[in-house]
C-alpha positions in Angstrom: 178.7 159.5 112.6 180.8 157.5 110.2 179.1 156.1 107.1 180.3 152.7 105.8 181.6 153.1 102.2 180.4 149.5 101.4 176.9 149.4 102.8 176.2 153.1 103.7 175.2 152.1 107.3 175.7 154.7 110.1 178.3 153.9 112.7 179.8 155.4 115.8 182.8 157.8 115.2 184.8 155.4 117.4 184.0 152.3 115.4 186.7 150.8 113.2 184.5 148.3 111.5 180.9 148.5 110.2 178.2 147.1 112.6 176.2 145.7 109.6 178.7 144.4 107.0 181.9 144.2 109.1 183.8 146.2 106.5 186.6 148.6 107.3 185.5 152.2 108.0 188.7 153.7 106.5 187.8 156.3 103.8 187.4 154.7 100.4 189.0 156.3 97.3 186.3 156.9 94.7 186.9 155.7 91.2 187.5 158.5 88.7 184.6 159.3 86.5 184.9 160.8 83.1 183.7 164.4 82.6 180.7 164.1 80.2 179.8 167.0 77.9 176.2 168.2 77.8 174.0 166.4 75.4 173.8 167.8 71.9 170.9 165.6 70.5 167.5 167.2 69.8 165.0 167.0 72.7 161.3 167.3 72.3 160.1 170.3 74.3 156.7 171.8 75.0 155.9 175.3 73.5 157.9 178.0 75.2 160.6 175.7 76.5 164.2 176.8 76.0 167.0 174.6 74.8 168.5 172.7 77.7 172.1 173.6 76.9 172.0 176.9 75.1 172.3 179.2 78.2 175.2 177.5 79.9 178.7 177.2 78.6 179.8 173.8 77.5 182.9 172.3 79.2 186.1 173.2 77.4 188.8 170.6 76.5 191.5 170.4 79.1 195.0 168.9 79.0 194.7 167.8 82.6 193.0 164.7 83.8 189.2 164.7 83.4 188.6 162.7 86.6 186.2 164.4 88.9 187.6 165.3 92.3 185.3 166.7 95.0 186.3 170.0 96.6 187.6 170.1 100.2 185.0 169.4 102.8 183.6 172.5 104.6 183.5 172.0 108.4 179.8 172.8 108.6 178.8 170.3 106.0 179.9 166.7 106.7 179.8 164.5 103.6 180.0 160.9 102.9 182.5 159.6 100.3 180.9 158.9 96.8 180.6 155.2 96.0 183.0 153.6 93.6 181.7 153.1 90.0 180.1 149.8 89.2 178.0 148.4 86.5 174.4 148.4 87.4 171.2 148.3 85.3 168.3 150.0 87.0 164.7 148.7 87.0 163.3 152.0 85.6 165.3 151.5 82.4 163.4 148.2 81.6 159.9 147.0 81.0 160.2 143.3 82.0 161.0 141.4 85.1 164.1 140.2 83.4 165.7 143.5 84.0 166.9 142.6 87.5 169.1 139.6 88.4 170.9 138.5 91.5 174.2 139.7 89.9 173.3 143.4 90.3 171.7 143.3 93.8 175.0 144.1 95.6 174.6 147.8 94.7 170.9 147.8 95.2 171.0 146.4 98.7 173.0 149.4 99.9 169.9 151.5 99.9 167.8 149.2 102.1 166.6 150.7 105.3 168.6 149.6 108.3 166.5 148.0 111.0 169.2 146.4 113.2 169.6 147.6 116.7 172.8 149.7 117.0 175.0 148.6 119.9 176.8 152.0 119.8 173.5 153.9 120.3 174.0 156.7 122.9 170.4 156.2 124.1 168.3 153.3 125.3 164.5 153.4 125.3 162.3 151.2 127.5 158.5 151.1 127.8 156.3 150.0 130.7 152.6 149.3 130.0 151.3 149.6 133.6 147.7 150.1 132.5 145.4 147.9 130.4 144.7 149.4 127.0 140.9 149.5 126.3 139.5 151.0 123.1 137.8 154.3 123.6 139.4 155.0 127.0 142.4 157.3 127.4 145.2 156.0 129.5 148.9 156.3 130.2 152.1 154.4 129.6 155.6 155.0 131.1 158.8 155.5 129.2 162.4 155.5 130.3 165.3 157.0 128.4 168.9 156.3 129.4 171.8 158.5 128.3 174.7 156.0 127.6 177.0 158.7 126.2 179.5 160.8 128.1 177.9 164.0 126.9 174.7 166.0 127.6 171.6 165.1 125.6 169.4 168.1 124.7 165.9 168.6 123.3 164.9 165.0 123.7 161.6 164.2 122.0 159.7 161.0 122.1 156.7 160.0 119.9 154.5 156.9 119.9 152.3 156.2 116.9 150.0 153.4 115.9 146.8 152.8 113.9 145.2 151.7 117.2 145.7 155.2 118.7 143.6 158.2 117.8 146.6 160.4 117.7 150.4 160.2 118.3 151.6 160.4 121.9 154.4 162.9 122.5 156.7 163.8 125.3 159.7 166.1 125.7 162.7 166.5 128.0 164.9 169.6 127.9 168.1 167.8 128.8 169.5 164.5 130.2 173.0 164.4 131.8 175.5 161.7 130.7 175.0 158.3 132.4 171.6 159.3 133.8 168.1 158.1 133.0 164.7 159.6 133.3 161.1 158.2 133.5 158.0 160.0 132.4 154.3 159.3 131.8 152.9 159.7 128.3 149.2 160.0 127.6 147.8 157.7 124.9 144.3 157.4 123.5 143.4 153.8 122.2 140.8 154.2 119.6 140.0 150.6 118.3 140.6 147.1 119.5 143.1 144.7 117.9 146.7 143.8 117.5 148.8 146.7 116.2 152.4 147.9 115.7 153.6 150.6 118.0 156.2 152.8 116.3 158.6 154.6 118.7 160.8 157.5 117.6 163.2 159.4 119.8 165.1 162.5 118.6 167.8 164.4 120.5 170.8 166.7 120.1 174.2 165.3 121.0 177.6 167.0 120.5 176.2 169.4 117.9 174.3 166.6 116.0 170.6 166.1 115.7 169.8 162.3 115.7 166.7 160.3 115.4 166.4 156.6 116.2 163.3 154.5 115.9 161.9 151.0 116.7 158.7 149.1 117.0 156.9 146.7 119.3 153.6 144.9 119.3 150.6 146.7 120.8 147.4 145.0 122.1 144.2 147.1 122.6 141.3 145.3 124.2 137.7 145.7 123.1 135.5 147.6 125.5 133.5 145.1 127.6 129.8 145.0 126.7 128.8 145.5 130.3 130.2 147.4 133.3 129.8 144.3 135.6 131.0 140.8 135.7 134.0 141.2 133.4 135.7 137.9 132.5 139.4 138.7 133.4 140.6 135.8 131.2 139.5 137.8 128.1 141.7 140.8 128.9 145.2 141.0 127.4 148.1 143.1 128.5 151.3 144.2 126.7 153.6 142.3 129.0 155.2 139.0 128.0 158.2 138.3 130.1 159.0 137.4 133.7 156.0 135.5 135.1 154.7 135.2 131.5 157.6 133.4 130.1 156.5 131.1 127.3 153.0 132.7 127.1 153.8 135.0 124.1 156.4 136.9 122.2 159.0 138.9 123.9 156.9 142.0 123.8 153.5 140.6 123.0 150.1 140.4 124.6 149.3 137.8 127.3 146.4 137.2 129.6 146.3 139.7 132.4 145.2 137.1 134.9 148.8 135.9 134.9 149.9 139.3 136.2 147.2 140.4 138.8 144.6 138.9 141.0 141.6 138.3 138.8 139.2 138.7 141.7 140.1 142.4 142.0 138.6 143.2 138.6 134.8 142.9 138.3 133.7 146.1 136.5 135.0 148.3 133.6 136.0 150.9 136.1 138.1 148.3 138.0 139.8 147.4 134.7 140.6 151.0 133.8 142.0 151.7 137.3 144.0 148.5 137.5 147.8 148.9 137.8 149.9 146.2 136.3 153.3 145.4 138.0 156.2 147.4 136.5 158.1 145.7 133.8 160.2 148.0 131.5 160.9 146.4 128.2 163.7 147.8 126.0 162.9 148.8 122.4 165.5 147.9 119.8 166.4 151.2 118.1 168.1 151.8 114.8 169.5 155.1 113.5 167.1 156.9 111.1 169.3 159.9 110.4 172.0 162.2 111.8 172.2 165.8 111.0 174.5 168.5 112.3 172.7 171.4 114.0 174.9 173.8 112.0 173.5 172.4 108.8 170.0 172.8 110.0 170.6 176.4 111.0 172.3 177.2 107.7 169.6 175.6 105.6 166.9 177.5 107.4 168.8 180.8 106.8 169.1 180.0 103.1 165.4 179.4 102.9 164.7 182.9 104.2 166.8 184.6 101.4 165.1 186.0 98.3 165.5 184.0 95.1 165.7 184.9 91.4 165.8 183.1 88.1 169.1 183.7 86.2 168.5 186.1 83.3 169.5 183.5 80.8 166.9 181.1 82.2 163.7 183.2 82.3 162.8 181.8 78.9 163.0 178.1 80.1 159.7 176.4 81.0 158.7 172.8 80.9 155.3 171.9 82.5 155.0 168.4 83.9 154.0 166.2 86.9 157.0 163.7 86.7 160.6 164.7 87.0 162.8 161.7 86.2 166.6 161.8 86.8 168.2 159.2 84.5 171.8 158.2 85.3 174.1 158.9 82.3 175.9 155.9 80.8 178.7 154.6 83.1 177.2 156.1 86.3 176.5 153.8 89.3 173.7 156.0 90.6 170.1 154.7 90.7 167.3 156.5 88.7 165.1 158.9 90.7 161.5 159.9 90.1 159.9 162.9 91.7 156.1 162.6 91.3 154.1 165.8 91.7 150.5 164.5 91.4 147.6 164.3 93.9 147.9 160.5 93.9 150.9 158.2 94.4 150.4 154.6 93.2 152.3 151.5 94.3 152.2 148.3 92.3 154.0 146.0 89.9 153.0 147.6 86.6 155.8 150.0 85.6 153.5 152.0 83.2 150.8 152.5 85.9 152.6 152.6 89.3 154.8 155.4 90.6 156.6 152.9 92.9 157.3 149.6 91.1 157.2 146.7 93.6 158.9 143.5 92.5 160.1 140.7 94.8 163.9 140.3 94.2 166.3 138.7 93.4 164.8 137.0 90.3 163.9 133.4 91.0 160.9 131.4 89.9 159.6 131.5 93.5 160.0 135.3 93.8 158.5 135.8 90.3 155.4 134.0 91.6 155.3 136.3 94.6 155.6 139.4 92.4 152.5 138.2 90.5 150.5 138.4 93.7 151.0 142.2 93.6 148.4 144.0 91.6 149.3 146.4 88.8 148.1 149.2 91.0 148.0 147.8 94.5 147.9 150.7 97.0 147.2 154.4 96.6 148.2 157.4 98.6 146.0 160.5 97.9 146.4 164.1 99.1 143.0 165.6 100.0 141.9 168.8 101.8 141.4 166.6 104.9 145.0 165.3 104.7 146.9 162.4 103.1 144.9 159.2 103.0 145.9 155.6 102.2 143.6 153.1 100.4 143.9 149.7 98.9 143.7 150.0 95.1 141.3 147.1 94.7 144.1 144.5 94.9 143.4 140.8 94.8 145.6 140.0 97.8 145.2 143.0 100.1 147.4 145.6 101.8 148.6 145.5 105.4 149.2 148.9 107.0 151.0 148.8 110.4 150.0 145.2 110.9 146.3 145.7 110.0 144.6 144.8 106.7 143.1 147.7 104.8 139.4 147.1 104.1 138.5 147.3 100.5 137.1 150.7 99.6 138.1 152.3 102.9 140.5 155.2 103.3 142.8 155.5 106.3 144.5 158.8 107.4 148.3 158.8 106.9 149.9 159.6 110.2 153.2 160.6 108.7 154.9 157.2 109.0 153.5 153.9 107.7 154.8 150.3 107.4 153.1 148.6 104.4 153.1 145.1 103.1 151.7 144.5 99.6 150.0 141.1 99.1 151.9 139.8 102.1 155.2 139.6 100.1 156.5 143.2 99.6 157.3 145.3 102.7 158.1 149.0 102.5 157.9 152.2 104.6 156.5 155.6 103.8 157.5 158.7 105.7 156.1 162.2 105.3 158.8 164.9 105.5 156.7 167.9 106.1 157.2 171.6 105.3 155.7 174.8 106.4 152.6 175.0 104.3 152.3 178.8 105.0 155.7 179.5 103.5 155.4 180.2 99.7 158.1 180.0 97.2 159.0 183.7 96.5 160.9 184.5 93.3 161.7 188.1 92.7 161.6 188.1 88.9 158.9 185.5 88.4 156.9 188.0 86.3 159.6 187.8 83.6 159.4 184.0 83.4 157.6 182.5 80.4 156.0 179.6 82.2 152.4 179.0 83.2 150.7 181.7 85.1 149.0 179.2 87.5 148.5 175.5 88.0 146.5 173.3 90.3 148.0 173.0 93.8 148.3 169.7 95.7 146.6 170.1 99.0 149.6 169.0 101.1 153.1 170.2 101.7 156.6 168.7 101.9 157.3 165.2 100.4 156.8 161.6 101.1 159.7 159.2 100.9 159.2 155.5 100.1 161.8 152.9 101.0 161.7 149.1 100.8 162.0 147.4 104.1 164.5 144.5 104.7 165.1 142.1 103.1 163.8 143.8 100.0 166.5 145.7 98.0 166.0 149.1 96.4 166.7 149.3 92.7 165.2 152.8 92.1 164.1 155.8 94.1 160.8 157.6 94.0 159.7 160.6 96.0 156.1 162.0 96.2 156.8 165.7 95.8 153.9 167.6 97.3 155.5 171.0 97.4 159.3 170.7 98.1 161.8 167.9 98.7 165.2 168.3 100.1 168.3 166.2 99.1 171.7 165.6 100.7 173.8 163.0 102.4 171.7 162.9 105.6 168.8 160.5 105.7 166.6 163.4 107.0 166.2 164.3 103.3 163.6 163.1 100.9 166.4 161.9 98.6 169.6 160.7 100.1 172.7 161.0 97.9 176.3 160.5 98.8 179.2 162.9 98.3 177.4 166.1 99.1 176.5 168.2 102.1 174.0 167.0 104.7 171.4 169.3 103.3 172.6 170.2 99.8 169.5 171.6 98.1 165.8 171.3 97.3 163.5 170.4 94.4 160.2 172.3 94.1 157.0 171.9 92.1 155.6 175.4 91.5 153.3 176.8 88.9 153.2 173.3 87.3 156.9 173.1 86.7 159.9 171.6 88.5 162.6 173.8 90.1 166.1 173.2 91.6 167.8 175.2 94.4 171.3 174.6 95.6 171.7 175.7 99.3 175.2 174.6 100.3 178.3 176.7 99.3 180.4 174.0 97.8 179.9 173.7 94.0 178.7 170.1 94.3 175.5 170.7 92.2 175.8 171.7 88.6 173.5 172.2 85.6 175.3 171.6 82.3 178.6 171.8 84.1 177.8 175.3 85.5 177.5 176.0 89.3 174.3 177.3 90.8 174.4 180.4 92.9 172.6 180.1 96.3 170.5 183.1 95.4 169.3 181.5 92.2 166.5 179.0 91.5 166.6 177.0 88.2 163.6 175.9 86.2 164.2 172.4 85.0 163.6 171.3 81.4 164.2 168.3 79.2 167.8 167.5 78.2 169.6 169.3 81.0 172.6 167.5 82.6 172.4 167.6 86.4 175.5 166.7 88.5 175.0 165.9 92.2 178.3 165.0 93.9 179.8 162.3 91.7 176.5 161.3 90.1 175.4 162.7 86.8 171.8 162.5 85.4 169.8 163.4 82.4 166.7 165.5 83.2 163.4 164.2 81.8 160.1 166.0 82.4 156.9 164.0 81.7 153.3 165.3 81.7 
């Protein structure tokens, strides 16, 4: 995959121009950035915290140019070129709506989730709803995958998720030769009636790369008839809307089933459940979620199996907290990043109360009015022993989850991927990037560390990534850090950052403190201008300078 240096969209290696912005895909030369020395100002620390800069050497003056130049690219770790420096004021650095204007949206729009169908996609996914979906009655759908590439697809996995289904539907294919297609049945269990969004995701390996593409289509689930006899066929809806149904609904919406079959053939519920609708495969528009080399996956997994230790000079560093904030240093074009390690993650418009600040941008009188429709704390995600749950935070204008309005006071299980719309004006997506809950963070010399002996544990693992959906731009980044969150240039990570390896490293929240581990052998992550050994794990404290690729941040830990 080739990443566009202008809009960061993924493109086919054969493409010369970006499919989204039309820009050239020739490698861009990053602007030089000045090497900044570690901070020397006093930083407030909790008892037992070490000085953020005392244990790492400060950079020495050099007669050579101070411009940062990334090391040569290692073959197993494809990277994207760092963006050129530009003036950008991030939302998290201001308290008022006046912080964001149309002038600084160009940089922000680069982080918006791509949702356009990729014409260079090596796969095509089509669905056929050959049965009527009735709440409370398990049924099947048919899917077809076509390999449009000239190479073998391996480990093909399909998942279908919706709030209207009791659980995700999943299917797998070991391999698919080039130019071939395959059809399979997939079992689904409709649980409640209504109109829903069906989320489709397909993952596969192609030429040493693991890719995932996703798309959506409407889903209609019929209410179970109140009687087993004398069903009115005109009340039943299907998921077809083309061919003989032209003009009766959306391209993939629900239309009356009597337009597809002989209504006289359906008299009872059993007749309805056994009814076969004429085949009509409808293609799902897919966009690239992420691309990750298999070599990077294997290497990262190997690194996680190695024993870790705290550097001797860092065993006296400890800073308890539930919020890690990475603040870009002056002159950096990077966006601020928050890692929130609390049982609840709040979305809303109040910067002091919400973990994800939702404003409708760019700033206009009309958009400001829309922003005021969003409550201070509008929607809440909560980790419970029963799993992650989503609830409306008592908002005035409601929360839509996958096309359905959340009832006030109710909690809905988080399936792992959710499309939200706050107050009908602010769309965003949430995705759970899981981790092995049974795998603990083992640190050999943890007994020498001066930090807390124990801390409450969030009853969930991994991290949840939040991303605004088009046309909403992203002006900051926030990750709900449940146990660990990976970062790197691939969108498979909780935090995507350019100019580094596909999987560069991980942040942890352990024993009430934040930790950093660098997993790729490339010197692209530094603390106070000092590289991190892959066998070391670093406790983070206030005042440290963290460099990730070309971006440099000040570390802030908040209670």
